[in-house]
N, C-alpha and C positions, 0 to 999 in steps of 0.2 A: 381535275376540277371536282369540287365538293360543294354540296348545298350547305349553307350556313345561315343561321338566323341571327339578326342583330336586333336587340330589343331596346326600346327607348321609352321614356315617360314623355307624355305630352299634356298640355293643359288646354282643353278645347274652349272656344268661345261659347256663350249661351246658345247661339244658334246651332253650332256644330254639335254641342252636347245634346240638344233636343233631337237632332237628326239621328245621331249615333244611338241614342237610347231607344228611339222608335225602330231603328234598323235591328238592334239587338233583340228587341221585343218581338218583332216579326219573325226573326230567325228562330227564336225559341218557340213561337206559336206553330210555325210550319214543321219544325222538327217534332214537336209533341203530337201534332195531328197526324203526321206520317207514321210515326211510331205506333200510335193507336190503331191506324188502319192496318199496318203490318201485323200487329199482334192479333187483331180481330180476324184477319184472313187466315192466320196460322191455326187459330183455335177452331174456327168454324169449318174451314175447308182443307186444313193441312196444306195451304198454299203459300208459297213464298212470293211476296210482292217486290218486284225489282225496282231499280232507280227510274227506269223509263216510265213506269206506271205511277210512281209517286210524282214525277215531273208533270205528268198529264193531270194528276189531281191538283197540283199547285196552279195550273192554268185555269182549271174550272173554279177553284176557290176564289181566284182574283176576279172572276166575272160575277160573283154573288154580291149582293148588297151588303151582307153582313161582314165580309172580308174584303171590301173594296179598298180599304186602307193599305192593303199590301202593295198597291200600285204606287204608293207614295214614296217608297224606298227603292233602292237598287235591287234589281232582280238577281244579280250575281251572287250575293251572300245567301239568298234563299236557295238557289240551286246548289251552292256549295255545301250547305248543311244537309241537303238530301243525299249528296255524295258521301258525306261523312257518316250519315246514318247507314247507308248501304255498306260502308267498310266495316262499321261496328257489327252489323248483322253477319257479314261474312266471317269476321273474327269469331263470333259466337258459335256459328254452325260448324266452324272448323276446329273448335275447342280451344282457341287461344284466349278467349276473354268471356266475361259474364254477359248476361242479357243486358242490352242498352237500358238506361234509365231515363225517366222524363226529366227535362231541364226545369229548374226552379228559378224564380226571379231573384230571390235573395242570394243566390250564389253568383250574381253578376252575369256574365256571359261574354261572348265574342262573336265577331263577324269577320269572315274571310272574303277579301277582294281579289279576284284574279286580275290578270293584266288588262282586261278590257274594261275594268271598273275603276281604274285609277290612272293618274298621270304622275310621272316622276320628272320634274322639270326644274332645272337650276338648283338641284339639291333640295327641292321641296316636294312634298307629297300632297296631291290634290285627289280627294276621293270623289266618286260619283255623287251627284246631286248637291255637291258642296262647292261654292265659288272660291272661298279662301283656303290656303294651304293649312295643314294641320301645324299648330304651333309646338313642334317637337323640340325637346331639349336634347341637342345632339352631343351626347357625353363622349362619343367617339365617331370618327368619320368612317364612311363606307369605303372599301378599297377602291382604288382608282379604276375607272372603266367599268364598274359593276352597277347593274341596274336590277332592282327588285323584280322577281317574277311573281311573287304573291305577298300581299300585305294583310296582316290580321290585327284587328283592333280588339283589345280586351278591356273589360271592366271588371275589376276585382271586387269581392264583397266589402272591402274597406273603402270603396269609392274611388280607387286609384285607376287612372286611364294609362294604358301602355299600348304601344304599337310595335309589332314585330315584322321585320323586312327580311324576306328569304331571298338570298342572292347566291349565285353560282361563283365561287371564288377558288383560287388556286392557293392551297394551304402551304405556307412557307415551312420547309423541312428544317429540322434542327440541325445545327452546324456540323456536328460529328456524331457518329454512332458511339453510344456508351457501352463499356464492357460490364457495367453493373448489373447485377441480377438480385432480385429481392422477392422475398415471400412476405405476405401480409395476412395477419390473423385479425379478424374483426372482433371487436368486443364492446363493452358498455363502459366499464370504469376507464379503461384506455380504449379510445376509439379504434386505434391501430396499434398493433405490436409488429415491428418489423424484424426481419431475420438478422439485421445488423445489430440488434440489441436495443434499438431506440423504441420508446413508447410515446405515442401522441395522445395527449389528454383529450378526453371528450368534453367539449364546451357545455353540453347540456343546456341548449338554448331554451327549451320549454321550461325547465326548472328555474331559470333566471327570470322569466316573465310570469311565473305561476301566480304570484300574489296579485300582480296587476291584472291578469286575465280573470282570476277569480272575482275580483272586485267589480270588474266590467260585466261579467256574466251575472252576478247577483243583482246589479243595477238593471240589467236587461230584464230579468225575471220579474221585477216589481212593476214594470211598465205595462199599461193596458194594451192589449192586442189591437192592432190596427191604428194606433195613435201615432202622431208625429214624434213624440218623445221615444217611443219604442223603436222607431226607425233610426233616430239618432243614436240610441244606445246600441243598436245592432252594428252600426258603423264603427262605434268605439271598440266593440269586440273584434270586428273585422280588422281594425287597425293593429290591435295587439297581436292577432294571428299573423298578420302581414310582417310585423317586425320579427317574429320568431322565424318565419319562413325565409325572410331575407338574410338574417344572421346565419341560419344553417346553410343556405345556398352559397353565401359568400365564403364560409369557412371550407366547404367541400370543394369549390372551385379552386381555391388557392392551394389546398392540400393535394388534389388529384393532378393539378398542373405541375406542382413541384415533383411529385413522384414520377410522372411521365418524362419530365425533362432530365432527371438524374439517373434514370435506370432504362436499360434496353429491354430487359425481361422482367415481367411482373406476374406473380402467381398468387391467386386468391382462390378461396372456396366458393363453390357454386351453391350458396345457401338458398333455402326455401323460405324467404322472409314472410310470405303470406301465411305459411303454416306455423312459423315461430310466433307470430303475434297473437295466436290463439291462446297462448299461455297468459292468463290474466295478470299474473304477478309481474311478468316482464314485458307486456305489450307496450306499455308507455315508454319504457326506456329503449326498447328496440326501435320503436317508431321515431323517437327523437334522435336516435343515432343515424337513422336514414341509411342503412347499409345498401339497400337496393339502388338508391340514387348514386351513391358513392361508386359502386361497381359499374353502374351505367356510364357515368362520366369517365371512369378509367377506360372503358371499352371504346367509346367513340374517340377519345383523345389518343389513345394508342393507334387507332386507325389513321387519324390525321397525320401523326408525326412519325409513322413507321416504326412503332415500338410493338413488342409482342406481349399480349395478355393471355395467360393460361388460367383456365378455370378447372380446378380439380373436383373430383367426386365429393359431394357433401358428406358421404358416409366414411370418408377416409378418417381413421382415428389419429388425427394430428396432435391432439392434447394428450392422449393416453399412451403415445408411442415415444419411447426413449430415442432421442436423436443420435446418441452415441452408439448404442448396441442394437437398437430395433425392438427391444422388449416392449410388450403391450400390457399395461396393467388392466385388471378386470373392471375396476370401478374408480372413478375419479370425480367426485361430486363438485359442484360449482364453487362451493365455498373453499375449496383447496386450491390455493394460488401458487403454491410451491410444493414440490414433491421430490422424493429421492428414489431413483431407480433400484428395485431390489435385486437386479441381476448384476449391474456393473458399478452401483453405488454413485452414479452421477447425480448431481443436485441440479434440478431444473426449475426455472420460472415457467409456469404453465403456459403463458401467452407467447413468450419468446421461443420456447421449445416447439410450440405448435407452428409458429411462423417458419422456423428452420425446416420442419417436416413438410410444410406446404410447398416450400421452394424446391426441396429435394424431390417431392412427388411430381411437381410440375415439370421439372427438367427431365425426369424419367419418362413422363408421358410425351414430352416434345421430342426427345431423342430417339426413343425406340417404340413409341406408340403403345406402350404398356398400360395396363389398367391398374389403378391403385386398389382395386378390390378383386383379387384373384378368384374369390368364390363367385363373384358376378360373371366373370368370364367363363367359368365352368358351366354355369347355368345356361348362358347363352349358347355355348357350344352343344349343350345337351338338347337344344331345341326349345327352351322355355321362352315364352313371350312375356314382354314387359306388361304389367298391369296398367290399364288406362282408366282414368276416372270416368264416371258417368257424366254426360252432358247435363248442364242445368236446363230446366224447362223454362220456356218464356213466361214472363209474369202476366197475370191476368189483368 
């Protein structure tokens, strides 16, 4: 059994929209107040405020005249946002994430309802404090016998409402195990170069909508701050961004599903995308390609369907290494897309050669547990410790 989220669009009635907007607003308020209290306690007393303490704060806030309106919405989403804040804090202190940010109204928001705050009856969802079911557009049915354990309502900056139902399902395994093995080299001009020789073109969704987005953003910049026209212009900008994100996500899902279905073993590089986007010349192209999301989808889909995903070391010289003889050239600039091996004379396409080397290295790591960087293994054997980055300080 695996937890799987099913996301749907829905179109709330005016009464439901009013209640949901108030709920999301209260969630944002409680989250920001709790984050401010945690930050203040850390700076003044070097003290960590736990979830139980923020929960007690929420109880006291509800009793004040200023925040009495918090009682008008369901208490479950308010408690859930405090749990999410505690998780974000734990991730920060453990070095897995940055310090939590304050939530902003213009970014939309979300509210999570646990099992005690909704009813799933006759295939309809009834949220707490609401009499009518959510008018969900059921684009696909839930698996038979499955009931949602958690429901999350989201409001996008474009004004789109969506609901995500988390259910525990049994994933259908693929009919037969495939003997196919493939190496993947991630790129910009070609989104993927496969070890089979195939290249998959990068759709470049941002570039396709660039003119439309530029026009919408210029219109937004001319509107007076705080005016209703500015709010409408911001929604137009949000809708363009939503179209870009939807097209990118649709392409990645179709692509990763195809790769997982056709291959038993998939090898990719473990790239540090967050570091790569610091290059101002390539940041936009790398972000538009969405390498991190592509690898993430490959990872969980391989787990679902019993496939093997191998991540090799990001420092492995896949592009500069000749697949035929193993010779490594000293320099290979990005503008060189084809090169000839000075040792054996083999002619290589840069990306296809890299994908073949990635597959070979991945299989070597799987079979014998070898490292693709012998110099690294020597340093570890000598007792050297890996360098760890300094933790980020909390924001004031």
